[in-house]
C-alpha positions as a LaTeX table, in Angstrom:
\begin{tabular}{lrrr}
\hline
Residue & $x$ (\AA) & $y$ (\AA) & $z$ (\AA) \\
\hline
Met1 & 0.00 & 0.00 & 0.00 \\
Thr2 & 1.19 & 3.52 & $-0.82$ \\
Ser3 & 1.70 & 5.93 & 2.05 \\
Pro4 & $-0.42$ & 9.12 & 2.04 \\
Gly5 & 2.65 & 11.26 & 1.39 \\
Gln6 & 3.18 & 9.50 & $-1.95$ \\
Phe7 & $-0.10$ & 10.53 & $-3.53$ \\
Cys8 & $-2.48$ & 13.45 & $-3.68$ \\
Glu9 & $-5.96$ & 14.08 & $-5.01$ \\
Val10 & $-6.54$ & 15.84 & $-8.32$ \\
Lys11 & $-9.78$ & 17.37 & $-9.51$ \\
Val12 & $-10.91$ & 15.95 & $-12.85$ \\
Gly13 & $-14.21$ & 17.45 & $-13.91$ \\
Ser14 & $-16.22$ & 17.70 & $-10.71$ \\
Ala15 & $-14.67$ & 14.70 & $-8.92$ \\
Trp16 & $-11.51$ & 14.18 & $-6.86$ \\
His17 & $-9.26$ & 11.23 & $-7.70$ \\
Ala18 & $-6.30$ & 9.84 & $-5.72$ \\
Val19 & $-3.22$ & 9.58 & $-7.94$ \\
Ser20 & 0.51 & 9.16 & $-7.42$ \\
Leu21 & 2.60 & 12.31 & $-7.20$ \\
Lys22 & 4.27 & 11.37 & $-10.50$ \\
Glu23 & 0.92 & 10.99 & $-12.26$ \\
Ala24 & $-0.35$ & 14.25 & $-10.72$ \\
Arg25 & 2.65 & 16.14 & $-12.00$ \\
Leu26 & 2.93 & 14.53 & $-15.44$ \\
Gln27 & $-0.71$ & 13.99 & $-16.43$ \\
His28 & $-2.58$ & 16.58 & $-14.35$ \\
Gly29 & $-0.16$ & 19.50 & $-14.29$ \\
Asp30 & $-2.85$ & 22.20 & $-14.52$ \\
Ala31 & $-5.46$ & 20.48 & $-12.32$ \\
Leu32 & $-6.22$ & 21.51 & $-8.74$ \\
Lys33 & $-4.43$ & 19.27 & $-6.27$ \\
Arg34 & $-5.30$ & 18.71 & $-2.63$ \\
Cys35 & $-3.84$ & 16.88 & 0.34 \\
Pro36 & $-5.45$ & 13.47 & 0.97 \\
Asn37 & $-5.49$ & 14.15 & 4.73 \\
Cys38 & $-6.54$ & 17.74 & 5.32 \\
His39 & $-7.90$ & 18.62 & 1.82 \\
Gly40 & $-5.81$ & 21.79 & 1.63 \\
Arg41 & $-4.31$ & 22.91 & $-1.68$ \\
Val42 & $-0.92$ & 21.37 & $-2.48$ \\
Thr43 & 1.78 & 21.49 & $-5.11$ \\
Ile44 & 4.14 & 18.76 & $-6.22$ \\
Ala45 & 7.79 & 19.67 & $-5.70$ \\
Gly46 & 10.93 & 17.80 & $-6.66$ \\
Ile47 & 13.04 & 16.60 & $-9.51$ \\
Tyr48 & 12.64 & 13.89 & $-12.10$ \\
Ser49 & 15.16 & 11.09 & $-11.74$ \\
Ala50 & 15.26 & 7.31 & $-11.54$ \\
Gln51 & 14.40 & 7.63 & $-7.83$ \\
Gly52 & 11.46 & 9.95 & $-8.50$ \\
Leu53 & 12.15 & 12.47 & $-5.74$ \\
Leu54 & 8.75 & 14.14 & $-5.66$ \\
Thr55 & 7.17 & 15.56 & $-2.52$ \\
Leu56 & 3.82 & 16.94 & $-1.53$ \\
Ser57 & 3.97 & 20.57 & $-0.39$ \\
His58 & 1.07 & 22.48 & 1.16 \\
Arg59 & 0.47 & 25.87 & $-0.47$ \\
Arg60 & $-0.46$ & 27.27 & 2.94 \\
Ser61 & 0.77 & 25.41 & 5.97 \\
His62 & $-1.40$ & 24.62 & 8.98 \\
Asp63 & $-0.81$ & 22.64 & 12.16 \\
Gly64 & $-3.54$ & 20.00 & 11.69 \\
Cys65 & $-2.02$ & 17.84 & 8.94 \\
Ser66 & 0.21 & 14.90 & 9.80 \\
Leu67 & 1.69 & 15.01 & 6.28 \\
Asn68 & 3.32 & 18.30 & 7.26 \\
Pro69 & 5.44 & 17.04 & 10.20 \\
Arg70 & 7.36 & 20.29 & 10.68 \\
His71 & 4.14 & 22.12 & 11.65 \\
Tyr72 & 1.87 & 19.29 & 12.86 \\
Gln73 & 0.72 & 19.78 & 16.47 \\
Gly74 & $-0.71$ & 16.27 & 17.01 \\
Val75 & $-4.41$ & 17.06 & 16.52 \\
Pro76 & $-5.70$ & 16.30 & 13.00 \\
Ser77 & $-8.02$ & 18.88 & 11.44 \\
Arg78 & $-9.23$ & 20.05 & 8.05 \\
His79 & $-7.29$ & 22.78 & 6.36 \\
Pro80 & $-8.75$ & 26.28 & 6.92 \\
Glu81 & $-8.90$ & 26.71 & 3.12 \\
Val82 & $-10.29$ & 23.26 & 2.31 \\
Leu83 & $-10.91$ & 22.41 & $-1.36$ \\
Val84 & $-14.24$ & 20.71 & $-2.02$ \\
\hline
\end{tabular}
């Protein structure tokens, strides 16, 4: 099973779909992307290489998402600017 930090959700039409970070960046470059945990807007950062060093990065950080360990305060919550 893939860990949550290895995929995001992209908006295709009116529905959200979970995809790998590589697929999100290559096939859905212009689509809205959100965090699978807090549903805040994210971008895909990194470089293309054999190792595929791509990371999920919140556009606006908040302390309620465990995928953002530098700011996470231990209590999960929805992002204040949740994408629906």
